[in-house]
C-alpha positions in Angstrom: -38.3 -13.6 17.2 -38.2 -16.6 14.9 -41.4 -17.2 12.9 -41.1 -21.0 13.6 -40.5 -20.7 17.4 -43.4 -22.2 19.3 -44.1 -20.7 22.8 -43.5 -23.9 24.7 -41.7 -24.7 27.9 -39.4 -27.0 26.1 -38.3 -24.2 23.7 -37.9 -21.9 26.7 -35.6 -24.4 28.5 -33.6 -24.8 25.3 -33.3 -21.0 24.8 -32.1 -20.5 28.4 -29.5 -23.2 27.9 -28.4 -21.5 24.6 -28.2 -18.1 26.4 -26.0 -19.5 29.1 -23.7 -21.1 26.6 -23.6 -17.9 24.5 -22.7 -15.8 27.5 -20.0 -18.3 28.4 -18.7 -18.2 24.9 -18.6 -14.4 25.0 -16.6 -14.4 28.2 -14.1 -16.9 26.8 -13.7 -14.9 23.6 -13.2 -11.7 25.7 -10.5 -13.4 27.8 -8.8 -14.9 24.8 -8.7 -11.4 23.1 -7.2 -9.9 26.3 -4.5 -12.7 26.6 -3.6 -12.3 22.9 -3.3 -8.5 23.3 -1.0 -8.9 26.3 1.1 -11.3 24.2 1.3 -9.0 21.2 1.9 -5.5 22.8 5.5 -6.3 24.0 6.3 -7.7 20.6 5.1 -4.6 18.9 7.6 -2.5 21.0 10.4 -4.9 20.2 9.6 -4.8 16.5 9.9 -1.0 16.5 13.3 -1.1 18.0 14.6 -4.0 16.0 13.6 -2.3 12.7 16.1 0.5 13.4 18.8 -2.1 14.2 18.0 -4.0 11.0 18.2 -0.8 8.9 21.5 0.1 10.5 23.0 -3.4 10.1 22.0 -3.6 6.4 23.5 -0.1 5.8 26.8 -1.2 7.4 26.9 -4.5 5.5 26.3 -2.9 2.1 28.9 -0.3 2.9 31.4 -3.0 3.8 30.5 -4.9 0.6 31.0 -1.7 -1.4 34.5 -1.3 0.1 35.3 -4.9 -0.6 34.1 -4.5 -4.2 36.2 -1.4 -4.7 39.2 -3.1 -3.2 39.0 -6.4 -5.0 36.9 -5.7 -8.1 35.0 -8.9 -8.8 34.8 -11.8 -6.4 32.1 -14.0 -7.8 34.2 -17.1 -7.4 34.4 -16.4 -3.7 30.6 -15.9 -3.5 30.0 -19.2 -5.2 32.0 -21.0 -2.5 30.0 -19.5 0.4 28.0 -22.2 2.1 24.2 -22.1 1.8 22.5 -21.5 5.1 21.0 -24.7 6.5 20.9 -23.9 10.2 17.5 -22.2 10.4 14.8 -24.1 12.2 11.2 -23.1 13.0 9.3 -24.4 16.0 5.9 -23.3 17.3 4.5 -22.4 20.7 0.7 -22.4 21.3 -1.0 -19.3 22.7 -4.7 -19.9 23.3 -4.6 -22.4 20.4 -2.7 -20.0 18.1 0.7 -21.3 16.9 3.4 -18.7 17.2 6.7 -19.3 15.3 10.0 -19.5 17.2 12.9 -19.2 14.7 16.3 -20.6 15.7 19.5 -20.0 13.8 22.5 -22.3 14.5 25.5 -20.0 15.0 28.5 -21.2 13.2 32.0 -19.6 13.7 33.2 -17.6 10.8 35.5 -19.7 8.6 37.4 -18.6 5.5 36.6 -21.1 2.8 38.3 -19.0 0.2 41.9 -18.2 -0.7 43.5 -15.5 1.3 45.9 -14.8 -1.6 43.1 -13.4 -3.9 41.2 -11.6 -1.1 41.8 -9.1 1.7 40.4 -8.0 5.1 37.8 -5.8 3.4 36.0 -9.0 2.2 36.3 -10.6 5.6 34.6 -7.6 7.1 31.8 -7.6 4.5 31.1 -11.3 5.2 31.1 -10.8 9.0 28.7 -7.8 8.5 26.3 -10.0 6.5 26.4 -12.7 9.1 25.1 -10.0 11.5 22.4 -9.2 8.9 21.3 -12.8 9.0 21.0 -12.7 12.8 18.9 -9.6 13.0 16.7 -10.6 10.0 16.0 -13.9 11.9 14.8 -11.9 14.9 12.7 -9.5 12.9 11.1 -12.3 10.9 10.1 -14.1 14.0 8.7 -11.0 15.7 6.8 -9.6 12.7 5.3 -13.0 11.9 4.2 -13.4 15.5 2.7 -9.9 15.6 0.8 -10.5 12.3 -0.6 -13.8 13.4 -1.6 -12.4 16.8 -3.3 -9.3 15.3 -5.2 -11.5 12.8 -6.4 -13.8 15.6 -7.4 -10.8 17.8 -9.4 -9.3 14.9 -11.2 -12.7 14.4 -11.9 -13.1 18.1 -13.2 -9.6 18.4 -15.6 -10.2 15.5 -16.9 -13.4 17.1 -17.3 -11.7 20.5 -19.1 -8.7 19.0 -21.5 -11.1 17.1 -22.3 -12.9 20.4 -22.7 -9.7 22.4 -24.7 -7.6 19.8 -26.6 -10.2 17.7 -26.8 -13.7 19.2 -27.4 -12.9 22.9 -30.0 -10.1 22.3 -31.8 -12.3 19.9 -32.0 -15.2 22.4 -33.1 -12.8 25.1 -35.8 -11.4 22.9 -37.1 -15.0 22.1 -37.0 -15.9 25.8 -39.1 -12.8 26.6 -41.5 -13.6 23.8 -42.0 -17.2 25.0 -42.1 -16.2 28.7 -44.8 -13.6 28.0 -46.8 -16.0 25.9 -46.7 -18.7 28.6 -47.7 -16.2 31.3 -50.6 -15.0 29.2 -51.6 -18.7 28.6 -51.4 -19.3 32.4 -53.6 -16.3 33.1 -56.1 -17.4 30.5 -56.1 -20.9 32.0 -56.5 -19.5 35.5 -59.4 -17.3 34.4 -61.1 -20.2 32.6 -60.8 -22.4 35.8 -62.3 -19.6 37.9 -65.3 -19.3 35.5 -65.8 -23.1 35.5 -65.6 -23.1 39.3 -68.1 -20.2 39.6 -70.4 -21.9 37.1 -70.4 -25.2 39.1 -71.3 -23.3 42.3 
């Protein structure tokens, strides 16, 4: 109970209004947490499966690169002519006010922008393998970022809901009881005083 809280009807009305709003806030936080959990759980499952695919894709790509390196020796000049990726775009969708990233990768057909006289099919296979790496990394980045953001927001929402449920609401209810009891006691005293006055007049 607050030391500065006067047991008045005005304060009682304000506290009851605060209690109603706090309970509404808790319900909204609880619903938000459940919605975010439903959004996150399927992504967690996808992330588990995609990690295995990423590992396998990287392994195949580095093996292809190793074969190309053994076959050709150095091909730094070829690497310098590979175009820098500019087809990645990030958009966002809102889930209960939380912005979740949606990564898009513009797929471009594989084009040889290097001389076929100084290279062979081993290099082609290595480049194609790394194009696959780029695709799976895009998917993994989108999913893992989404899971991280959702988990962070779920934790924050849970903390706020717990604070309302275990601290704010019980404190308001305690203050309401204190004021209600004080007002009832005051009414009883007033009633007793009026009875005494009435008896005295008689």
